[in-house]
N, C-alpha and C positions, 0 to 999 in steps of 0.2 A: 490529390493524386498520389502523393508519397504515402499517405496513410493507407490507401487501398491496395497499394502494390507490394507491401512488405512481405506477404506470404510467398511471393515468387522469388524473393531475393535472399540468398543464403551466404554469399561471399562477404567476409568481414569488411572489406573495403566499401562495398555497397551499403552494408548495415551502418558503418561509421558515417557515411555520407547522409543517410536517412536521419540518424541521430543528431548529426550536426545541424541539419535543417530544423528538426523539431526542437532542439535545445535552444535555438536562436529565434524561433517563430513567436509571434504574438499569439499565445494560446487562448487567451480569454474568449475571443469570438468563436473559436472552434473547439472549445473545451469538451463538449459532448462528443464530437467526432474523435477527439483524442481518447476519450473514454472507450469508444468502440475499438480503436486501435489497440488499447490496452487489453481489452477483452480477448482479442485474437492473438496478441503478441505473447501473452503469458501461457499459451498452450505448451504443455510439457515437451512435445517433440518439435516445437517451432524453432525459429531462428535463434542463434546463440547470443541474445542481447547482453547476457552477463559478461561476455568477452569483449564487448565494445566499450572503450573508455568513456565515451560521451553519454552512455546510458545513465550514469549517476547524475550528470548535469541535467539531462532530460527529466529524470525523476524529481530532482529539486525544483526544476522549472514548472512541472505540472503541480507539484505541491503548492508552490507560490501562486500559481494561477487559480488554484482551487480555494484560495483564501476567502473567508466570509466573516462577517461580523455577527451573523446569526448564532445565538447561543442555544445549545441543545437543552431542552426543558423536558425532563421525564414526565409522562402523563399528558402532555399537551396533544391535542387532536392531530396536529400535523405530524407528530412523531409516532402515531399508532402502528405504522408499518415500517418500523425502523430497519429491520433486517433487509426487507425488500429495497429500501432506500440505499442501504450500505452496499449492496451488490449491483446497484444501478447508477450511482453517482460517481463522477470522475475521481473524487478522493478515495472512495471505497475501492474502485477498480484499480487505482494506482497502488493501493496496499496489496491487492491480490497479485498484481504484476511484481511488486517488490518481493513478496514472499516466494513467488515462483523462481525469481532470479537468485534469491538467497538459498533456496533449496538446491538449485543447480550448483552454486558455488560450494555449498557444503558437500554435496555428493562428489564433486570432482576433487575435493580436498582429501577425501577418504580418511585414512589413518593419520594424516597430517593436520586434521581439524583441531584447532585450539580454542574454539569458542567464537562467539560473536565478535566481529572486529569493532574497533572504536568508531569507525565511520558508520557502521550499521547501528551501533548503540546510539550514536548521536541522532541518526535519522529517527529511530524508534522513540527516543526520549522527546524529540521535537513533536512527534505525533501525539504521544501520551500527555504532553504538557499543554497541548492546544485546547483551550476552553471553549472553542466554537463547535458548530456542527461538524466542521471538517475534522476536528480532533475526535469527536464522538464517533464518526464513521471509521476513522483509523483505529480507535480504541476497540471498537466492535470487532474489527478484523484481527487485531492483536489478541484479544480475549478468546476468539474462536480458535486460535492457534497456540494456546497456552501449553499444551502437551509438546508441540513441536519446538517452541522456544525453550522449554525446560530441557528437552533432550539436546538442543544445540548449545545451551550455556546455562546450566542449572543455577549457578550462583547468581548470575545477573538476573535471570528470570524470577527467581524467588525473592530477590531484593527489590525489583522494580515492577514486575508484571503481576506477580501473585497478590500483591496488596489491592488489586482491582476489586471493587465491590459493586454490588447492585444497589442502586439508590434511586427510588425506593425499591424494595424487593420486587422482582419481576415474576409475573406469572405468564404462562403461555398466552399470547394474544393480548397481554396487558400493554400499556403504553410506557412502562418503565424503561429505564435505560442504564447503561453502564456509566460509572464515574470512577475517578481515581480517589481512593480513600486517603 
């Protein structure tokens, strides 16, 4: 019920109450419903989740609930439609949500922007260092926003994200995938 009602709630106190419930809930049995929440919550003119302190706790909680032992294997049949999987799996949807909130924080900072915060770098590093399918989903989202991250913090992006490589080289429709060089 909380997940379905978010669009009608705009008051920060109500948003905080929703995030508190979500940040403390057992997400594993409802992870795909959480993914649907994330799909709608990241809408550009949606609720100001970036201003709710518990949102980062929720993001960390979803990341943990999305854990897997499955290792991404380029070229394996189950990974043939990787981009589709990335935009439909909870870990990929979480990264879309995270990027929207990051964009909002950057936009609101305006001329005071000083680059990616240490907390955001830590989250992105955690995602990039994850050797499982969850990490590959996150890396796909990060790689798709290379230009955005470079504009946000060129030095960090060029030292950490730019070294991403395609292994093996990917062709359109190929089963190849992204890996960290």
